[in-house]
C-alpha positions in Angstrom: 33.0 211.6 40.9 33.3 213.3 37.6 36.5 214.8 38.6 37.8 211.5 39.7 36.8 209.8 36.3 38.4 212.7 34.5 41.7 212.5 36.5 41.8 208.5 35.9 41.3 209.1 32.3 44.2 211.7 32.1 46.5 209.1 33.9 45.6 206.5 31.5 46.4 208.4 28.5 50.2 207.8 28.5 49.6 203.9 28.6 47.1 204.2 25.7 49.5 206.2 23.7 52.3 203.6 23.9 52.9 201.8 20.5 51.8 198.1 20.2 54.1 195.4 21.4 56.9 194.5 18.9 56.0 191.5 17.0 58.4 188.6 16.5 59.1 186.4 13.5 61.2 183.3 13.3 63.3 182.8 10.2 63.9 179.3 9.5 67.1 178.9 7.1 68.3 175.9 5.4 71.2 175.5 2.8 70.4 175.3 -0.7 73.1 172.6 -1.4 71.8 169.1 -0.3 75.1 167.8 1.0 76.0 170.9 2.9 77.9 170.9 6.2 80.3 173.2 8.0 83.0 170.7 7.2 82.5 170.8 3.5 82.2 174.5 2.9 84.0 175.6 -0.3 86.1 178.9 0.0 83.4 180.8 -1.7 80.7 179.5 0.7 83.1 180.3 3.8 83.2 184.0 2.6 79.6 184.0 2.3 79.1 182.4 5.7 81.4 185.2 7.2 79.1 187.9 5.5 75.9 186.2 6.9 77.5 186.3 10.5 78.4 190.0 10.1 74.9 190.7 9.0 73.4 188.7 12.0 75.7 190.8 14.3 74.6 194.0 12.6 70.9 193.1 13.1 71.6 192.2 16.9 73.3 195.7 17.2 70.3 197.3 15.7 68.0 195.4 18.3 66.3 193.6 15.5 67.8 190.1 16.2 66.9 188.4 19.4 68.8 185.2 18.8 70.2 183.0 16.2 71.4 179.5 16.3 72.0 176.2 14.3 70.6 172.8 14.5 71.4 169.5 13.0 68.6 166.8 12.7 69.6 163.3 11.2 66.2 163.6 9.3 66.5 167.3 8.1 70.1 167.9 8.2 71.7 171.2 9.0 69.4 174.2 9.4 69.3 177.3 11.6 66.8 179.8 13.0 66.7 183.5 13.8 64.2 185.2 16.0 63.6 188.9 14.9 61.7 191.7 16.5 59.9 193.1 13.6 56.7 195.2 13.0 55.3 192.8 10.5 56.0 189.8 8.3 57.0 192.0 5.4 59.8 193.6 7.5 60.9 190.1 8.5 61.1 189.1 4.8 62.9 192.2 3.8 65.5 191.2 6.5 65.6 187.7 5.2 65.9 188.6 1.7 68.7 191.0 2.5 70.9 188.3 4.0 74.0 187.8 2.0 73.7 184.3 2.3 70.1 184.2 0.9 71.1 186.8 -1.8 74.2 184.6 -2.9 71.9 181.4 -3.0 73.9 179.7 0.0 70.6 179.6 2.1 67.0 179.8 1.7 64.5 180.7 4.4 60.9 181.2 5.4 59.2 183.6 7.8 57.0 182.3 10.5 55.2 184.2 13.0 56.5 183.8 16.6 56.0 184.9 20.2 58.3 184.5 23.0 56.3 183.2 26.0 59.1 182.5 28.6 62.5 183.7 28.4 65.4 183.6 30.6 67.5 186.8 30.8 71.2 186.4 29.4 73.8 185.2 31.8 75.8 187.8 33.7 79.3 188.4 32.1 82.2 186.2 33.5 84.2 187.9 36.1 
């Protein structure tokens, strides 16, 4: 019996040695300018928006960005979210604060703890 318990303990070691699950955080982003819309972007805002998109793509390539999207609500106006895979809220805040759109005062945001409960795998590429 002792050998069986030792064997089971040895089998369990790799499972116990695995790092904890990746934490997720939602970034809620909103424009600083009250009358902001994609139709009223100034040339400077358009440049910053391009830098913001490039930043999001780099986070995606690094595996840190799960998804990003935009929303428009008649009550709240235009805003967006990004869902990040990060170790802790400080790492998510660092990503938020490094965003060119936040650094250049086009957007402001907040970090909210998040956990994916149900997810659908991405669609297969079109043939």
